[in-house]
LOVO-503845 format. One line per 4 residues: their letters; for each residue x, y, z of C-alpha. Coordinates in nm, 4 decimals. Example, Ala and Ser with C-alpha at 12.3 -4.5 7.8 and 13.67 -1.06 7.14 Angstrom:
<atoms>
AS = 1.2300:-0.4500:0.7800  1.3670:-0.1060:0.7140 .
</atoms>
This chain:
<atoms>
MDDQ = -1.4949:-4.7177:-0.2270  -1.7662:-4.7649:0.0091  -2.1337:-4.6710:-0.0639  -2.1074:-4.3525:0.1580 .
NKNL = -1.8239:-4.2178:-0.0603  -2.0155:-4.2982:-0.3749  -2.3352:-4.1275:-0.2536  -2.1281:-3.8186:-0.1473 .
ILAT = -1.9631:-3.8033:-0.4953  -2.2901:-3.8629:-0.6808  -2.4573:-3.5899:-0.4723  -2.1859:-3.3396:-0.5559 .
ALSF = -2.1976:-3.4246:-0.9173  -2.5782:-3.3715:-0.9239  -2.5577:-3.0530:-0.7373  -2.3001:-2.9119:-0.9873 .
LVIL = -2.5160:-3.0191:-1.2709  -2.8182:-2.8444:-1.1344  -2.6302:-2.5397:-1.0822  -2.4757:-2.5556:-1.4308 .
VWFV = -2.8312:-2.6025:-1.5903  -2.9677:-2.3185:-1.3809  -2.7085:-2.0614:-1.5042  -2.7384:-2.1767:-1.8665 .
LFPP = -3.1103:-2.1195:-1.8529  -3.1212:-1.8261:-1.6177  -2.7998:-1.6376:-1.6491  -2.7480:-1.3513:-1.3945 .
PEPD = -2.8178:-1.0099:-1.5351  -2.5204:-0.7709:-1.5818  -2.5502:-0.4695:-1.3645  -2.6448:-0.1581:-1.5627 .
IPLD = -2.4199:0.1072:-1.3988  -2.3216:0.4273:-1.5733  -1.9526:0.4613:-1.6375  -1.9282:0.7631:-1.4098 .
ATAP = -2.1819:0.6636:-1.1310  -1.9114:0.5918:-0.8812  -1.6919:0.8628:-0.9825  -1.6706:1.1599:-0.7252 .
AAST = -1.8323:1.4832:-0.8477  -1.5661:1.7373:-0.9176  -1.5923:2.0131:-0.6495  -1.6220:2.3794:-0.7724 .
ADNG = -1.5215:2.4972:-0.4334  -1.1965:2.3330:-0.3635  -1.0120:2.0959:-0.6001  -0.7386:2.0355:-0.3369 .
DNAV = -0.4679:2.2495:-0.4941  -0.4351:2.4778:-0.2001  -0.2849:2.2300:0.0436  0.0854:2.3060:0.0270 .
PAAP = 0.2161:2.4556:0.3495  0.3840:2.8048:0.3337  0.7595:2.8154:0.3241  0.9240:2.8277:0.6707 .
PVSG = 1.0260:3.1751:0.7827  1.3612:3.3135:0.8533  1.4338:3.2822:1.2234  1.2476:3.5498:1.4233 .
EATT = 1.0125:3.6418:1.1448  0.6372:3.5533:1.1308  0.5052:3.2766:0.9197  0.3149:3.3942:0.6063 .
APAT = -0.0242:3.2087:0.6088  -0.0592:2.9241:0.3721  -0.2361:2.9898:0.0356  -0.6020:2.9598:0.0442 .
QTAA = -0.7004:2.9984:-0.3233  -0.9899:2.8000:-0.4546  -0.9700:2.6865:-0.8254  -1.3261:2.6312:-0.9521 .
ADST = -1.3640:2.3776:-1.2252  -1.5414:2.6175:-1.4483  -1.2724:2.8892:-1.4267  -1.0131:2.6529:-1.5991 .
ADAP = -1.2331:2.4747:-1.8471  -1.2137:2.7362:-2.1166  -0.8483:2.8511:-2.0475  -0.6053:2.8654:-2.3416 .
RVAI = -0.3954:2.5452:-2.3824  -0.0492:2.4606:-2.5251  -0.0731:2.1433:-2.7510  0.1595:1.8412:-2.6664 .
DTAR = 0.2531:1.6266:-2.9591  0.5152:1.3596:-2.9564  0.5450:1.0084:-3.1157  0.4074:0.8553:-2.8138 .
LSGS = 0.2010:1.1182:-2.6446  -0.0704:1.3756:-2.7259  -0.2510:1.6316:-2.5099  -0.2164:1.9810:-2.3887 .
ISLA = -0.1104:2.1997:-2.0914  -0.3705:2.4360:-1.9385  -0.2561:2.7948:-1.9020  -0.4782:2.8134:-1.6032 .
GGRL = -0.2262:2.7185:-1.3297  0.0188:2.5793:-1.6061  -0.1006:2.2491:-1.5080  -0.0367:1.9303:-1.7150 .
DDLR = -0.3837:1.7833:-1.7121  -0.4586:1.6438:-2.0553  -0.2417:1.3520:-2.1709  -0.3055:1.0452:-2.3783 .
LKDY = -0.0869:0.7507:-2.4820  -0.0749:0.6893:-2.8551  0.0735:0.3429:-2.8273  -0.2028:0.1905:-2.6256 .
RETL = -0.5759:0.1376:-2.6693  -0.8370:0.0728:-2.4147  -0.9407:-0.2725:-2.5857  -0.8208:-0.4908:-2.8740 .
EPDA = -1.0788:-0.3412:-3.1013  -0.9032:-0.1503:-3.3857  -1.1328:0.1535:-3.3323  -1.0891:0.1531:-2.9640 .
DIVT = -0.9916:0.4952:-2.7692  -0.6403:0.5382:-2.6943  -0.5591:0.5189:-2.3187  -0.6140:0.8542:-2.1236 .
MLSP = -0.3347:0.9138:-1.8763  -0.4227:1.2546:-1.7275  -0.7557:1.4466:-1.7313  -0.8520:1.8032:-1.6102 .
VGTA = -1.0713:1.9314:-1.3233  -1.4202:1.8870:-1.4261  -1.4030:1.5421:-1.5614  -1.4834:1.2381:-1.3677 .
GAYY = -1.1668:1.1109:-1.1739  -0.9581:1.4278:-1.2655  -0.5866:1.3461:-1.2579  -0.3209:1.6226:-1.3226 .
ALHG = 0.0225:1.7567:-1.2303  0.0763:2.1041:-1.0922  0.3850:2.2910:-0.9998  0.4222:2.6205:-0.8032 .
WAPG = 0.5650:2.8155:-0.5109  0.4585:2.8122:-0.1428  0.5041:3.1785:-0.0192  0.7679:3.2676:0.2372 .
SGLE = 0.8729:3.5828:0.4103  0.8317:3.8905:0.1893  0.5545:3.7380:-0.0133  0.1730:3.7372:0.0356 .
ANAV = -0.0485:3.4502:-0.0824  -0.1622:3.6361:-0.3839  0.2166:3.7227:-0.4946  0.2871:3.3770:-0.6062 .
PDPN = 0.1026:3.1886:-0.9041  -0.1949:2.9887:-0.7765  -0.3821:2.7160:-0.9502  -0.6025:2.9770:-1.1403 .
TLWT = -0.3139:3.2010:-1.2544  -0.3326:3.2601:-1.6233  0.0130:3.2198:-1.7606  0.1441:3.3665:-2.0799 .
VVEG = 0.3198:3.1619:-2.3401  0.6721:3.3367:-2.4196  0.8450:3.0633:-2.6080  0.7077:2.7760:-2.8219 .
DILT = 0.3801:2.7098:-2.9744  0.3597:2.3468:-2.9200  0.5351:2.1038:-2.6854  0.7547:1.8471:-2.8661 .
PSTP = 1.0709:1.6767:-2.7973  1.2645:1.9318:-3.0024  1.0528:2.2412:-2.9062  1.0232:2.3250:-2.5356 .
VALE = 0.7640:2.5659:-2.4090  0.8244:2.8582:-2.1738  0.5393:3.0265:-1.9719  0.5612:3.3463:-1.7579 .
WDNG = 0.3697:3.5422:-1.4981  0.4446:3.8794:-1.3470  0.3002:3.9477:-1.0054  0.3140:4.3175:-1.0454 .
IGQV = 0.5395:4.3780:-0.7402  0.8771:4.2896:-0.8688  0.8978:3.9213:-0.9151  0.8513:3.7473:-1.2501 .
FRRD = 0.7914:3.3715:-1.2376  0.8930:3.1568:-1.5372  0.8097:2.7894:-1.6074  1.0089:2.6061:-1.8822 .
ISVD = 0.8754:2.2670:-1.9844  1.0245:2.0005:-2.2097  0.9601:1.6364:-2.2968  1.1674:1.3587:-2.4318 .
EDYM = 1.0858:1.0791:-2.6859  0.9100:0.8633:-2.4149  0.7334:0.9759:-2.0919  0.9559:1.2201:-1.9083 .
FSVT = 0.8705:1.5872:-1.8713  1.1163:1.8365:-1.7251  0.9696:2.1395:-1.5436  1.2088:2.4152:-1.4484 .
QSVT = 1.0644:2.6890:-1.2296  1.2490:3.0056:-1.1833  1.1893:3.3445:-1.0145  1.3551:3.6777:-1.0892 .
NSAD = 1.3311:3.9362:-0.8207  1.3700:4.3031:-0.9333  1.2451:4.4405:-0.6080  1.4604:4.6230:-0.3621 .
TAVR = 1.4071:4.3509:-0.0893  1.4755:3.9767:-0.0728  1.1860:3.7306:-0.0709  1.1771:3.3658:0.0125 .
AAPY = 0.9510:3.0901:-0.1441  0.9459:2.7111:-0.1559  0.9048:2.5384:-0.4899  0.6896:2.2324:-0.5070 .
GMIT = 0.5432:1.9752:-0.7504  0.2132:1.7991:-0.6908  0.0146:1.5180:-0.8556  -0.3540:1.5326:-0.7759 .
RHGI = -0.6219:1.2541:-0.8137  -0.9903:1.3193:-0.7366  -1.1081:1.0145:-0.5742  -0.9906:0.6567:-0.5872 .
PTDI = -0.9752:0.5345:-0.9602  -1.2939:0.3380:-1.0712  -1.1079:0.0969:-1.2745  -0.8655:-0.0424:-1.0048 .
RNFF = -0.8156:-0.4220:-1.0090  -0.8100:-0.4442:-0.6398  -0.6384:-0.7838:-0.6579  -0.3826:-0.8960:-0.3859 .
ILHE = -0.1111:-0.9691:-0.6323  -0.1014:-0.6120:-0.7781  -0.0188:-0.2958:-0.5865  -0.2212:0.0078:-0.6788 .
GAVA = -0.2024:0.3424:-0.5001  0.1097:0.5424:-0.4014  0.4670:0.4392:-0.4695  0.7797:0.6222:-0.3360 .
MANG = 1.1482:0.5894:-0.3095  1.3194:0.7848:-0.0350  1.7011:0.7442:0.0249  1.7146:0.3964:-0.1130 .
ELSE = 1.3882:0.2723:0.0615  1.0896:0.1678:-0.1410  0.7395:0.2208:-0.0024  0.3963:0.1176:-0.1423 .
TNWD = 0.0896:0.2602:0.0067  -0.2546:0.1301:-0.0834  -0.5336:0.3912:-0.1620  -0.7290:0.2966:0.1601 .
DIPD = -0.4304:0.3661:0.3736  -0.3759:0.7177:0.2904  -0.6982:0.8566:0.4390  -0.6196:0.6419:0.7658 .
ADVD = -0.3036:0.8243:0.8157  -0.2727:1.0677:1.1161  -0.3478:1.4294:1.0645  -0.0186:1.6160:1.0086 .
PNWG = -0.0211:1.9543:1.1904  0.1869:2.1100:0.9175  -0.0270:1.9954:0.6246  -0.3555:2.0132:0.8288 .
RPAI = -0.5045:1.6857:0.7041  -0.4189:1.3115:0.6887  -0.0628:1.2928:0.5616  0.2374:1.0529:0.5178 .
VTPD = 0.5316:1.2805:0.5239  0.8921:1.1786:0.4653  1.1419:1.4704:0.5387  1.5061:1.5107:0.4372 .
VAEG = 1.4860:1.3029:0.1276  1.8335:1.3223:-0.0399  1.7360:1.1206:-0.3426  1.4038:0.9738:-0.4416 .
WIGF = 1.0736:1.0158:-0.6194  0.6942:0.9879:-0.5335  0.3586:0.9451:-0.7144  0.0607:0.7296:-0.8177 .
TDHF = 0.0708:0.3823:-0.9732  -0.2035:0.2068:-1.1618  -0.1984:-0.1455:-1.3070  -0.0046:-0.0363:-1.6246 .
WQSI = 0.0378:0.3325:-1.5964  0.2016:0.5702:-1.3386  0.2907:0.9394:-1.2738  0.5957:1.0075:-1.0621 .
LIPT = 0.7624:1.3328:-0.9445  1.1361:1.3344:-0.9367  1.3190:1.6386:-0.7923  1.6717:1.6993:-0.9334 .
GVPS = 1.9603:1.9148:-0.8279  1.8608:1.9840:-0.4657  2.0424:1.8553:-0.1486  1.7174:1.7379:0.0105 .
FEQA = 1.3448:1.7727:-0.0118  1.0308:1.6780:0.1652  0.7777:1.4029:0.0219  0.4139:1.3847:0.1292 .
LTYA = 0.1146:1.1812:0.0519  -0.2132:1.3753:0.1638  -0.5810:1.3283:0.1543  -0.8547:1.5975:0.1772 .
PRTD = -1.1520:1.4170:0.3350  -1.4020:1.7012:0.2383  -1.3144:1.6805:-0.1316  -1.1902:1.3210:-0.1577 .
VFRA = -0.8728:1.4460:-0.3154  -0.5373:1.2395:-0.3004  -0.2025:1.4262:-0.3631  0.1541:1.3232:-0.3961 .
VTRL = 0.3845:1.6231:-0.3234  0.7506:1.7149:-0.3251  0.8340:2.0467:-0.1616  1.1889:2.1556:-0.2367 .
PTQD = 1.4015:2.3529:-0.0023  1.2948:2.7187:0.0530  1.4761:2.9547:-0.1816  1.6204:3.2972:-0.0747 .
IAPG = 1.5850:3.5321:-0.3717  1.8046:3.8468:-0.3338  1.7263:4.1744:-0.5099  1.8241:4.1360:-0.8817 .
ATVS = 1.8754:3.7588:-0.8580  1.7142:3.4742:-1.0443  1.6617:3.1252:-0.8722  1.5727:2.8105:-1.0612 .
VTTQ = 1.4849:2.4575:-0.9592  1.3923:2.1597:-1.1713  1.1535:1.8616:-1.1209  1.1033:1.5794:-1.3609 .
LFAG = 0.7619:1.4211:-1.4137  0.7156:1.0718:-1.5487  0.3760:1.0111:-1.6893  0.3008:0.7224:-1.9010 .
AKEW = 0.3251:0.3387:-1.9389  0.5324:0.1135:-1.7029  0.7501:-0.0165:-1.9839  1.0691:-0.1745:-1.8525 .
DAIR = 1.2845:-0.0689:-2.1363  1.1966:0.3001:-2.0710  1.2075:0.2895:-1.6914  1.5441:0.0980:-1.6929 .
DYQQ = 1.6843:0.3752:-1.9257  1.5791:0.6391:-1.6824  1.7261:0.4484:-1.3904  2.0468:0.4291:-1.5737 .
AGVE = 2.0424:0.7947:-1.6471  2.0295:0.8804:-1.2709  1.6842:0.8104:-1.1291  1.7612:0.5938:-0.8230 .
GFVD = 1.5710:0.2658:-0.8051  1.3200:0.3628:-1.0758  1.2800:0.0015:-1.1947  1.1380:-0.0759:-0.8572 .
SIDW = 0.8329:0.1273:-0.9348  0.7225:-0.1792:-1.1380  0.5554:-0.4044:-0.8685  0.7974:-0.6970:-0.8641 .
GWFF = 0.6516:-0.8291:-0.5290  0.8132:-1.0260:-0.2526  0.9838:-1.2767:-0.5075  1.1602:-0.9841:-0.6823 .
FLTK = 1.4770:-1.2113:-0.6846  1.2755:-1.4274:-0.9189  1.0393:-1.2142:-1.0939  1.3135:-0.9634:-1.1972 .
PIFW = 1.5287:-1.2286:-1.3825  1.2266:-1.4309:-1.5148  1.0857:-1.1027:-1.6748  1.4300:-1.0200:-1.8159 .
LLHE = 1.4643:-1.3588:-1.9732  1.1096:-1.3495:-2.1146  1.1669:-0.9987:-2.2585  1.5049:-1.0882:-2.4226 .
MNLI = 1.3479:-1.4184:-2.5791  1.0534:-1.2107:-2.7090  1.2895:-0.9711:-2.8806  1.4465:-1.2789:-3.0573 .
IGNM = 1.1342:-1.4655:-3.1234  0.8878:-1.1834:-3.1772  0.5799:-1.3718:-3.0151  0.5232:-1.3652:-2.6439 .
GWSI = 0.3411:-1.7114:-2.6395  0.6313:-1.8901:-2.8062  0.8689:-1.6913:-2.5691  0.6721:-1.8226:-2.2624 .
IGLT = 0.7225:-2.1875:-2.4083  1.0868:-2.0966:-2.4621  1.1075:-1.9668:-2.0993  0.9629:-2.2956:-1.9739 .
LVIK = 1.2234:-2.4961:-2.1507  1.5148:-2.2847:-1.9992  1.3492:-2.3236:-1.6488  1.3221:-2.7028:-1.6919 .
AILF = 1.6722:-2.7078:-1.8225  1.7866:-2.5240:-1.5034  1.5949:-2.7589:-1.2887  1.6868:-3.0680:-1.4740 .
PLAY = 1.9643:-3.1892:-1.2311  1.7109:-3.1999:-0.9456  1.4399:-3.3510:-1.1595  1.6799:-3.6286:-1.2772 .
KSYV = 1.7457:-3.7234:-0.9171  1.3779:-3.7084:-0.8439  1.2657:-3.9199:-1.1303  1.5558:-4.1751:-1.0712 .
SMAK = 1.4504:-4.1969:-0.7038  1.0791:-4.2567:-0.8225  1.1913:-4.5320:-1.0714  1.3800:-4.7002:-0.7885 .
MKEL = 1.0866:-4.6731:-0.5567  0.8795:-4.8642:-0.8107  1.1384:-5.1281:-0.8137  1.1050:-5.1603:-0.4402 .
QPQM = 0.7304:-5.2054:-0.4535  0.7396:-5.5966:-0.4064  0.9794:-5.5670:-0.1109  0.7694:-5.3051:0.0454 .
EALK = 0.4564:-5.5010:0.0138  0.6397:-5.7919:0.1894  0.7411:-5.5654:0.4685  0.3654:-5.4477:0.5134 .
ESAG = 0.2472:-5.8156:0.5270  0.5203:-5.9131:0.7828  0.4730:-5.6079:0.9986  0.1016:-5.6411:1.0162 .
DDKQ = -0.0492:-5.3604:1.2463  0.2961:-5.2891:1.3933  0.3565:-4.9439:1.2311  0.6733:-4.8798:1.4081 .
KLQQ = 0.8357:-5.2249:1.2660  0.7024:-5.1224:0.9223  0.8670:-4.7808:0.9524  1.2103:-4.9163:1.0728 .
GMME = 1.1971:-5.1721:0.7978  1.1291:-4.9261:0.5092  1.4145:-4.6937:0.6482  1.6610:-4.9810:0.6487 .
LYKK = 1.5301:-5.0684:0.2862  1.5705:-4.7193:0.1680  1.9325:-4.6947:0.3129  2.0302:-5.0284:0.1737 .
EKVN = 1.9020:-4.9463:-0.1832  2.0275:-4.5638:-0.1479  1.6871:-4.4432:-0.2249  1.5639:-4.0983:-0.0855 .
PAAG = 1.1905:-4.1050:-0.0663  1.1601:-3.7250:-0.0360  1.3689:-3.6623:-0.3576  1.0595:-3.6158:-0.5615 .
CLPI = 0.9312:-3.3311:-0.3478  1.2049:-3.0749:-0.4188  1.1343:-3.0154:-0.7726  0.7607:-2.9648:-0.7051 .
LLQI = 0.8487:-2.7263:-0.4051  1.0769:-2.5176:-0.6338  0.7937:-2.4958:-0.8914  0.5587:-2.3209:-0.6550 .
PIFF = 0.7631:-1.9901:-0.6180  0.8524:-2.0133:-0.9900  0.4921:-2.0478:-1.0862  0.3780:-1.7567:-0.8669 .
SLYK = 0.6619:-1.5392:-0.9939  0.5752:-1.6077:-1.3603  0.2089:-1.5392:-1.2656  0.3272:-1.1977:-1.1016 .
VIFV = 0.5124:-1.1273:-1.4289  0.2450:-1.2077:-1.6634  -0.0206:-1.0189:-1.4539  0.1797:-0.7056:-1.3645 .
TIEL = 0.3952:-0.6184:-1.6602  0.2770:-0.4132:-1.9447  0.4619:-0.6178:-2.1939  0.2095:-0.8908:-2.1663 .
RHAP = -0.0902:-0.6504:-2.2091  -0.2570:-0.7268:-2.5311  0.0437:-0.9495:-2.6433  -0.0748:-1.2003:-2.9192 .
FFGP = -0.0102:-1.5598:-2.9475  -0.1996:-1.7050:-3.2359  -0.5666:-1.7329:-3.3554  -0.8013:-1.6282:-3.0729 .
FQDL = -0.5317:-1.5806:-2.8222  -0.4546:-1.2113:-2.8852  -0.4063:-1.1079:-2.5163  -0.1871:-1.3345:-2.3057 .
SAPD = -0.2529:-1.1310:-1.9996  -0.6268:-1.2072:-2.0208  -0.8089:-1.5354:-1.9591  -0.8684:-1.7767:-2.2516 .
PTSI = -1.1413:-1.6119:-2.4686  -1.2632:-1.9409:-2.6201  -1.5502:-2.1383:-2.4632  -1.7325:-2.4687:-2.4648 .
INLF = -2.0647:-2.2841:-2.4869  -1.9987:-2.1768:-2.8563  -1.7757:-2.4910:-2.9402  -1.4695:-2.2645:-2.9317 .
GLLP = -1.6007:-2.0196:-3.1931  -1.7760:-2.2805:-3.4192  -2.1222:-2.1600:-3.3150  -2.2282:-1.7878:-3.3626 .
NASP = -2.3096:-1.7089:-2.9973  -2.0481:-1.5264:-2.8094  -1.8306:-1.6433:-2.5202  -1.9291:-1.5424:-2.1575 .
EPTS = -1.7628:-1.2483:-2.0228  -1.4264:-1.3316:-1.8501  -1.5473:-1.2010:-1.5158  -1.8752:-1.3766:-1.5011 .
IMAL = -1.9540:-1.7018:-1.3318  -2.0354:-1.8604:-1.6620  -1.6623:-1.8127:-1.7975  -1.5678:-2.0261:-1.4800 .
IFIG = -1.7966:-2.3068:-1.5892  -1.7670:-2.2919:-1.9680  -1.3907:-2.2892:-1.9998  -1.1813:-2.2666:-2.3035 .
ILPI = -0.9302:-2.4714:-2.4994  -0.6239:-2.3905:-2.2818  -0.7688:-2.4885:-1.9569  -0.8887:-2.8164:-2.1167 .
LLGI = -0.5504:-2.8966:-2.2327  -0.4059:-2.8225:-1.8985  -0.6407:-3.0719:-1.7513  -0.5446:-3.3287:-1.9914 .
SMWL = -0.1788:-3.2654:-1.9598  -0.1897:-3.3160:-1.5808  -0.4079:-3.6280:-1.6180  -0.1590:-3.7882:-1.8738 .
QQKL = 0.1306:-3.6947:-1.6260  -0.0503:-3.8907:-1.3638  -0.0844:-4.1974:-1.5783  0.2794:-4.2419:-1.5827 .
NPAP = 0.2293:-4.4222:-1.2537  -0.0220:-4.6601:-1.1303  -0.3102:-4.5253:-0.9278  -0.2591:-4.5397:-0.5429 .
TDPT = -0.4070:-4.8417:-0.3768  -0.5744:-4.6401:-0.1016  -0.9346:-4.5617:-0.2168  -0.9188:-4.2033:-0.0729 .
QQMI = -0.6060:-4.1150:-0.2297  -0.7160:-4.2774:-0.5575  -1.0234:-4.0450:-0.5495  -0.8189:-3.7347:-0.4806 .
FAWM = -0.5684:-3.8049:-0.7557  -0.8509:-3.8832:-0.9983  -1.0228:-3.5496:-0.9491  -0.7185:-3.3229:-0.9063 .
PWVF = -0.6416:-3.2555:-1.2912  -1.0019:-3.1569:-1.3525  -1.0229:-2.9406:-1.0294  -0.7218:-2.7520:-1.1490 .
MFML = -0.8586:-2.7224:-1.4932  -1.1500:-2.5185:-1.3665  -0.9383:-2.3331:-1.1022  -0.6929:-2.2074:-1.3567 .
GGFA = -0.9448:-2.1415:-1.6335  -0.9909:-1.7904:-1.5286  -0.6186:-1.7163:-1.5021  -0.4185:-1.5332:-1.7627 .
SGLV = -0.3765:-1.7330:-2.0730  -0.0088:-1.6774:-2.0704  0.0145:-1.8437:-1.7338  -0.2005:-2.1502:-1.8680 .
VYWI = 0.0352:-2.1768:-2.1635  0.3419:-2.2048:-1.9404  0.1729:-2.4654:-1.7213  0.0729:-2.6679:-2.0276 .
ANNT = 0.4324:-2.6598:-2.1670  0.5678:-2.7410:-1.8142  0.3436:-3.0531:-1.7773  0.4359:-3.1669:-2.1384 .
ITFT = 0.8081:-3.1220:-2.0755  0.7871:-3.2810:-1.7247  0.5925:-3.5787:-1.8847  0.8696:-3.6340:-2.1454 .
QQYL = 1.1481:-3.6039:-1.8930  0.9819:-3.8328:-1.6458  0.9073:-4.1173:-1.9135  1.2483:-4.0960:-2.0668 .
IMRS = 1.4511:-4.1044:-1.7266  1.2286:-4.3822:-1.5922  1.2880:-4.5840:-1.9154  1.6782:-4.5176:-1.8721 .
QGYK = 1.6538:-4.6675:-1.5189  1.5033:-4.9945:-1.6528  1.1347:-4.9144:-1.5544  0.8881:-4.8853:-1.8387 .
PDLM = 0.5753:-4.6913:-1.7432  0.2607:-4.8764:-1.8391  0.1042:-4.5680:-1.9825  -0.1625:-4.7236:-2.1880 .
GNIK = -0.2419:-4.9793:-1.9242  -0.2845:-4.7106:-1.6474  -0.5151:-4.4945:-1.8843  -0.7294:-4.7925:-1.9635 .
GSFK = -0.7310:-4.8874:-1.5913  -0.8788:-4.5349:-1.5137  -1.1945:-4.6213:-1.7348  -1.2768:-4.9475:-1.5750 .
KTAK = -1.3197:-5.0846:-1.2202  -1.0516:-5.2997:-1.0612  -1.1283:-5.6489:-0.9937  -1.1332:-5.5793:-0.6406 .
ADAA = -1.3915:-5.2972:-0.6820  -1.6091:-5.5234:-0.8955  -1.5946:-5.8030:-0.6280  -1.6775:-5.5328:-0.3582 .
NSTK = -1.9774:-5.4075:-0.5557  -2.1202:-5.7434:-0.6769  -2.0782:-5.9381:-0.3399  -2.2972:-5.8861:-0.0538 .
APSK = -2.2471:-6.0316:0.2975  -2.5255:-6.2962:0.3527  -2.7831:-6.2115:0.6052  -2.8314:-6.4534:0.9012 .
KGGK = -3.1709:-6.5916:0.9369  -3.3310:-6.8116:1.2082  -3.2097:-6.8541:1.5700  -3.1299:-7.1079:1.8164 .
</atoms>
């Protein structure tokens, strides 16, 4: 290595050391931002519930104007409520509008602290980031806007005092001109609500109305991860085609003349669903029992309100007749077991509401295997290690060919050195000689690349599984590792918990520097794997290989600890496989010699550093 390269490395190391010391002595202050500082204020003039177009008229009749009711936040705050209580859910339904706007998930807490609040799924108008579901009817011919229930309509409970899986609730509202609207609400043992809307027409003339379901969110959620590997925003299935729309893309949609605002509309959906998805939670509308319906994602620029809407076909309600329609509402955690059961019960493609990504053909089977192993083992950390063993077993035939080829390549080193000496500067002659040597000895120099190339999509798919699926959220391993979806909580700065000071926050730059136990073990496992082979003779390659394990150690230090566990296990198994296979081929890796060699200079480097070219003195 020449003096220029040495100086570059020394300057880089000193710069890193200065930055490290600076952040230790003068850590950057954490921003003091109130929790609701970025949340949009709830509008008391328009909460966005008046955005469903009127039902289309019968041919030749005039269109009834769309509803223009405004639901003020303070008009619903004190409305009576019906409690929701299941083994997994708690909350209430507001009788103002009959909206489901208060829902919490009993099985999940915000943090690992025992006294942490349980996760809030839905919240009413007037709270920061209001998020709720609303059902209703868009008026058609024969009905004025005030003849259908609006978001402020005060419903009456006619059946049930509390909503449980065994006790549904029924609400009614009489418009006073011959139509009685009824809403029957039930819930199952998990996260699925069923809302049946019906109209009984006792008037002398027929009327028309279009039932709809709507999920409303006030503003973009303030807790989005905004990470490229995760989709957050709207998700929909329409006639077998999945669509994922980011939050920022909904306001950019063209203004739809029917909806009167930016909207992404999908008509004539025979089978499908639509809603909003977060990292671990989602709310989805699923119409049932109708030939087709219309889906829409809309945005109200003035009030910053997003909506996912399903508008069902317009119903003709004859005198003396009763018409009913049913829409299901999923509101809860994206648990694979529950969502799979709903898909098997008839919700088309519902498992795809979980963000499996481009490599779904890998992420789905990887998650399934991890899930099944966890059911047997009962510990997600050991299940990840078991999954690594299975993956390595599947790839073993390729790995075997790779390591056999590498062992043969080592045996050919003397002949290759002889070829280099005989060819001199003639690169074409050297290339031809090496190809003839490989063909004669039946060695494929590219055989070692295939297992590495296969590891890349597997690694990315497992990263996706660990980051996206709720089954890894707050999943413990042992000791300090109580959340495999989060970075390693230990840190060098407090000697991995031996000192009383706390570890840096996972999102801070300090956490990237003062890494934990798992990233260090990752760096060591990569370094040991390298030492199965002698260092490259080329100084540049030698430097790159020497730094690579430690660069990866810091790069992966902020990744989910479950992923780092996988990589450590993968390196350990790869090291064992490579060592045993190379030994079986008659090549004994000089592991200790290579390790010792990395701590001392080679004789060539010593000679280069201790010998200087003599200077010429004097003249002719």
